[in-house]
C-alpha positions in Angstrom: 87.9 119.6 114.2 90.8 122.0 113.9 93.8 120.8 115.8 96.4 123.2 114.5 96.4 124.4 118.1 95.8 122.3 121.2 92.3 122.2 122.7 91.9 124.1 126.0 90.0 122.5 128.8 89.3 122.7 132.5 91.9 121.0 134.8 91.0 117.6 136.2 89.9 117.1 139.8 93.0 116.3 142.0 90.8 113.9 144.0 90.1 111.8 140.9 93.9 111.5 140.3 94.3 110.4 143.9 91.7 107.7 143.4 93.5 106.5 140.2 96.8 106.3 142.1 95.2 104.4 144.9 93.8 101.8 142.5 96.6 101.5 140.0 99.7 102.5 141.9 102.8 102.6 139.7 100.7 101.8 136.6 99.3 105.3 136.8 101.5 108.0 135.3 101.2 111.8 135.2 104.8 112.7 134.2 105.2 115.1 131.2 107.2 112.6 129.0 104.5 109.9 129.4 101.7 112.3 128.8 103.4 113.6 125.6 103.9 110.1 124.3 100.2 109.5 124.6 99.1 112.9 123.3 101.1 112.9 120.1 100.1 111.6 116.7 102.1 109.9 113.9 100.7 112.6 111.5 100.2 116.3 111.5 97.8 116.7 114.3 98.8 118.8 117.3 99.8 117.1 120.5 97.1 117.2 123.1 98.1 115.8 126.5 95.9 113.5 128.6 95.7 114.2 132.3 96.9 110.7 133.2 98.0 107.5 131.6 97.1 104.1 133.1 98.7 100.9 131.9 96.1 98.2 132.2 97.1 94.6 132.9 93.7 92.9 132.6 90.1 93.3 131.6 89.4 93.8 135.3 91.7 96.8 135.3 89.9 98.3 132.4 86.5 97.7 134.1 87.7 99.5 137.3 89.2 102.4 135.3 86.0 102.8 133.3 83.9 102.8 136.5 86.2 105.5 138.0 86.1 107.7 134.9 82.4 107.4 134.4 81.7 108.2 138.1 83.9 111.3 137.8 82.8 112.3 134.3 86.3 112.0 132.9 87.0 111.0 129.3 88.8 107.7 128.6 90.8 107.1 125.4 92.2 103.7 124.5 95.8 103.6 123.3 97.5 100.6 121.6 100.8 101.2 119.8 100.1 104.8 118.9 100.6 104.2 115.2 97.2 105.4 113.8 97.5 108.4 111.5 94.1 110.1 111.6 94.6 111.3 115.2 92.5 108.4 116.4 94.1 108.2 119.9 94.7 111.9 120.5 92.9 112.7 123.8 91.4 116.0 122.5 89.3 116.5 125.7 92.0 115.3 128.1 91.1 112.6 130.6 92.8 109.3 130.9 94.7 107.4 128.2 94.4 103.7 128.9 97.5 101.9 127.5 96.6 98.3 126.6 100.1 97.5 125.3 101.0 95.3 128.3 97.8 93.2 127.8 99.7 91.2 125.1 99.0 87.6 126.0 98.2 85.0 123.3 95.3 83.3 125.2 94.4 80.4 122.9 95.4 79.0 119.5 92.8 76.6 118.0 94.9 75.3 115.1 92.2 72.8 114.0 89.7 75.6 113.8 92.0 78.1 112.2 91.5 80.8 114.9 93.1 82.2 118.0 92.3 84.6 120.8 94.7 87.3 122.0 94.6 90.2 124.4 94.1 93.6 122.7 97.7 94.7 123.2 99.3 91.7 121.4 101.3 92.9 118.4 100.8 91.3 115.0 104.5 90.4 114.6 104.6 88.7 118.0 101.5 86.7 117.0 102.9 85.5 113.8 106.2 84.5 115.4 104.2 82.5 117.9 102.1 80.8 115.2 105.1 79.9 113.0 105.4 76.3 114.1 101.6 75.7 113.7 101.8 76.2 109.9 99.3 79.1 110.3 99.6 82.9 110.1 97.6 86.0 110.6 97.6 87.9 107.3 96.4 91.4 108.2 99.5 93.7 108.1 99.2 97.4 108.3 102.5 99.1 107.8 103.3 99.4 111.5 103.7 96.6 114.1 100.3 97.5 115.4 98.3 95.9 118.3 95.5 93.5 117.3 93.0 95.5 119.4 94.0 98.8 117.7 93.7 97.1 114.3 90.2 96.0 115.2 89.3 99.4 116.5 90.3 101.1 113.3 89.2 98.3 110.9 92.8 98.1 109.6 93.9 96.6 106.4 97.3 96.1 104.7 99.2 94.6 101.9 97.5 91.2 102.0 93.9 92.6 101.9 93.4 91.8 98.2 93.5 88.1 99.0 92.7 87.8 102.7 90.5 90.8 103.4 90.6 93.3 106.2 90.0 93.3 110.0 86.3 93.3 109.1 86.6 89.8 107.8 89.3 88.6 110.2 87.6 89.2 113.5 85.3 86.5 114.8 84.5 87.8 118.3 85.5 90.6 120.7 85.5 91.1 124.5 84.5 94.7 125.2 84.2 96.8 128.3 81.2 99.0 127.8 80.6 102.5 129.3 78.4 100.9 131.9 81.4 98.9 133.1 80.0 95.6 131.8 82.1 93.0 130.0 80.4 91.6 126.9 81.5 89.0 124.4 80.1 89.8 121.0 80.0 86.3 119.5 81.2 82.7 119.8 83.9 81.1 117.7 81.5 79.6 115.2 82.3 80.7 111.6 78.7 81.9 111.1 75.8 82.9 113.2 72.3 84.4 112.8 72.0 85.2 116.6 70.8 88.8 117.0 72.6 92.0 116.0 76.1 91.7 114.6 77.8 93.4 117.6 81.2 92.3 116.4 81.0 94.4 113.3 79.6 97.3 115.3 82.7 97.5 117.4 85.2 96.8 114.6 86.0 100.2 113.3 84.4 102.1 116.2 87.7 103.7 117.3 87.1 103.2 121.0 84.0 105.4 120.9 81.5 102.7 122.0 83.6 100.5 124.2 87.2 99.3 124.9 88.3 96.1 123.3 90.3 93.9 125.6 90.3 90.5 123.8 90.1 89.6 120.1 89.3 86.3 118.4 90.6 86.2 114.9 90.7 84.0 111.8 94.0 82.4 110.8 95.2 81.0 107.5 97.6 78.2 106.4 101.1 79.4 105.4 101.2 78.8 101.7 103.3 76.0 100.2 105.0 78.4 97.8 105.5 82.1 98.3 107.2 84.2 95.6 107.7 88.0 95.5 108.8 90.2 92.7 109.1 93.9 91.7 108.4 95.3 88.3 109.0 98.8 87.1 106.7 100.5 84.5 107.0 103.2 81.9 103.9 104.9 83.3 101.7 105.1 86.3 98.7 104.2 84.0 100.4 101.0 82.8 101.1 99.8 86.3 97.5 100.4 87.5 96.2 98.8 84.3 98.2 95.7 85.0 96.7 95.3 88.4 93.1 95.8 87.2 93.5 93.4 84.3 95.1 90.8 86.6 92.1 90.9 88.9 89.6 90.9 86.1 91.1 87.7 84.6 91.0 86.0 88.0 94.6 86.0 89.1 94.5 85.4 92.9 97.2 87.9 93.8 98.2 87.7 97.5 99.8 91.2 97.5 100.2 93.9 95.0 101.4 97.3 96.0 102.1 100.4 93.9 104.9 102.9 94.6 105.2 105.9 92.3 108.6 107.2 91.2 108.8 109.6 94.2 108.0 106.8 96.7 110.7 104.6 95.1 113.2 107.4 95.5 112.2 107.6 99.1 112.5 103.8 99.9 115.8 103.6 98.0 117.2 106.2 100.3 115.6 104.9 103.5 115.9 101.1 102.9 118.8 101.0 100.4 116.9 99.0 97.8 118.6 100.4 94.7 115.5 100.1 92.5 115.1 102.1 89.3 113.2 105.3 90.2 110.1 104.6 88.2 106.5 103.7 89.2 106.9 100.1 90.5 104.6 97.2 91.5 105.5 94.9 94.4 103.9 91.5 93.9 103.6 88.4 96.1 102.1 85.1 94.9 100.8 82.4 97.2 99.8 78.8 96.5 101.2 75.5 95.2 104.3 75.6 93.1 102.3 75.0 89.9 99.7 77.5 90.8 102.2 80.2 91.6 104.0 79.5 88.3 100.7 79.9 86.4 99.9 83.2 88.2 103.4 84.6 87.5 103.2 83.9 83.8 99.8 85.6 83.4 100.9 88.7 85.3 104.2 88.9 83.5 102.3 88.8 80.2 99.9 91.6 81.3 102.8 93.7 82.6 104.7 93.5 79.4 101.7 94.6 77.4 101.4 97.7 79.7 105.0 98.9 79.6 106.4 96.8 82.4 110.0 95.8 82.6 111.7 92.6 83.8 110.5 91.0 87.0 113.2 91.1 89.8 112.5 88.1 92.1 112.8 87.8 95.9 112.2 84.2 96.7 114.3 83.6 99.8 112.4 84.5 103.1 115.1 87.0 104.1 114.8 88.7 100.6 111.0 88.9 100.9 111.2 90.2 104.4 113.6 93.0 103.3 111.3 94.0 100.4 108.1 94.1 102.5 109.9 95.8 105.4 110.8 98.6 102.9 107.1 98.8 101.9 105.9 98.9 105.5 108.4 101.8 106.3 107.4 103.8 103.2 105.6 106.4 105.4 108.8 107.2 107.3 110.8 107.1 104.1 108.5 109.6 102.4 108.7 112.1 105.3 112.5 111.7 105.4 112.7 113.1 101.8 112.4 116.5 103.5 114.3 116.9 106.8 112.1 118.5 109.5 108.9 117.7 107.7 105.8 116.3 109.2 103.6 113.8 107.5 100.1 114.4 106.2 98.8 111.1 104.9 95.5 110.4 103.3 93.9 107.4 101.7 90.8 106.7 99.6 89.4 103.6 98.1 87.4 103.4 94.8 85.8 100.6 92.8 88.6 98.8 91.0 87.4 99.8 87.6 87.7 103.5 88.5 91.2 103.2 90.0 93.2 104.1 86.9 91.3 107.3 86.5 91.4 108.3 90.2 95.1 107.6 90.7 96.2 109.3 87.4 94.2 112.5 88.2 95.8 112.5 91.7 99.3 112.2 90.2 98.6 115.2 88.0 97.5 117.2 91.0 100.7 116.3 92.9 102.8 117.4 89.9 101.5 120.9 90.4 102.1 121.0 94.1 104.9 122.7 95.9 104.8 120.2 98.7 106.8 116.9 98.1 104.3 114.0 98.0 104.3 110.3 97.2 101.7 107.8 96.1 101.6 104.2 97.3 98.8 101.8 98.0 97.1 98.4 98.0 95.9 98.8 94.5 94.5 95.3 94.3 91.5 96.4 96.3 91.3 100.0 94.9 93.0 101.6 97.9 95.9 104.0 97.7 97.6 106.7 99.8 99.2 110.0 99.4 101.9 111.1 101.8 102.8 114.8 101.9 106.1 115.9 103.6 104.8 119.2 104.9 106.6 122.1 106.6 104.8 122.1 110.0 105.4 125.9 110.4 103.9 126.8 107.0 100.2 127.9 107.0 100.5 128.1 103.2 101.6 124.5 102.8 98.9 123.4 105.2 96.2 125.1 103.1 97.7 123.7 99.9 97.7 120.1 101.2 94.2 120.5 102.6 93.0 121.6 99.2 94.7 118.7 97.3 93.3 116.3 99.9 89.8 117.7 99.4 90.0 117.3 95.7 91.2 113.7 96.1 88.4 112.7 98.5 85.8 114.5 96.4 87.1 112.6 93.3 86.8 109.3 95.2 83.3 110.0 96.4 82.2 111.0 92.9 83.4 107.5 91.8 81.2 105.9 94.5 84.3 105.3 96.6 85.1 106.1 100.3 87.0 108.8 102.0 89.1 106.3 104.0 90.0 102.8 102.9 91.7 101.8 106.1 92.9 104.7 108.3 89.5 105.3 110.0 87.9 108.7 110.5 89.5 109.9 113.7 89.9 113.7 113.6 90.8 114.2 110.0 87.8 113.1 108.0 84.8 113.8 110.0 83.2 116.2 107.5 83.9 113.8 104.7 82.1 111.0 106.6 78.9 113.1 106.6 79.5 113.8 102.9 79.9 110.1 102.2 77.1 108.6 104.2 74.6 111.5 104.8 71.8 110.6 107.2 73.4 107.3 108.1 75.8 109.3 110.3 72.7 110.4 112.3 72.0 106.7 113.0 75.6 106.3 114.2 75.0 109.2 116.6 71.9 107.5 117.9 74.0 104.4 118.7 76.8 106.5 120.3 74.3 108.3 122.5 72.6 105.1 123.5 75.8 103.3 124.5 77.8 106.3 125.8 75.3 109.0 126.7 77.8 111.2 128.5 80.3 111.0 125.5 83.2 109.9 127.7 84.6 107.2 125.4 87.2 108.7 123.0 85.1 111.9 122.6 85.6 114.1 119.6 86.3 111.2 117.2 84.5 110.1 114.1 81.8 112.8 114.5 80.7 115.5 116.9 77.7 114.8 119.1 
């Protein structure tokens, strides 16, 4: 879908807005500033305003809102923290944006079972702060301080995915409001079940197109006895990637391993004041017992040295590690800040780990020929990396150039039996590539969408067109 200009649509029925105000009172907003906040995207997509914003306080609020919207034929778009970068929450057909951010309660922590249940609007940083005294933590950490419900909706990942997996593995159960206004629970808390269709996995990654997630039950993990972080610069991009691939192939249980190319290091140095050498760099983190971490470190140091890596600079104190990973998590904003007035166009692919060196090296060669500043970074431990372009929003030429580079990147990944999106979802930006990647399987997705949301009112225009 082309969102270089906003989508036009018929005005909403004033009577419907009156019914919203009657039910939700001061939680219903139609002011321009609030509409713009919920119609904008973190990335390059044009702002498209909803007709109203409703702040839900409970699952019952969501049920009532769904019933009102369905009765009036009005689209409804879930909104968490607004940090998704494929236009996932842009209300392209107007309607109501339902903000779940105030539904942020931590409902239950079952420390003995290593799980907890939270409302969809709970932020991941708040959850980990709450869990600290239990000796447990929630490891999924996309760059932003996202909501747990939004992370489930987009099947989010992050720097810990190489060891702890993604939201696909983390979610045990969901509470979902369906287009029929029913509240369903997709599973119990048991760690495995053979009871019927796996509805949990159906809704994880569905981007609000099949239902609205209001509660999430997730797996937790013990906080490791020893955590050690390090950075290591490399003579070449190829050497850095080879170190990661070889570490995984010999069985090193890396907790985190992130790659930042020379341009990205320049950006984070300026943004976060790190003072690192401006070369391709790996950020590592090792988890385990003291002896286990020491063994992991020695193996990785040896592999890095053989691949042109320099000395390891260690960050072992909690505040040092926090500063390092904060810089990594803010890399998107750092990359855009390289060019004042720019807008970010970010893309991500994921390939089988054995093909990663070839894919990332060819991408770097593409970027070297580009007139648009761009950086590479990513969770290379699972074959996933990103490109962030700092693009002039007023330049049609730059838009076309970035689109062409992105197309070559995605085509390259698909030719390697990879995916067009490792963790950002499809949203608006990769709908054509989804069809290219999965073919007739997308028709099956459309059948599910029509069966569950026959009037196409739940986040319409996302993932694919009906």
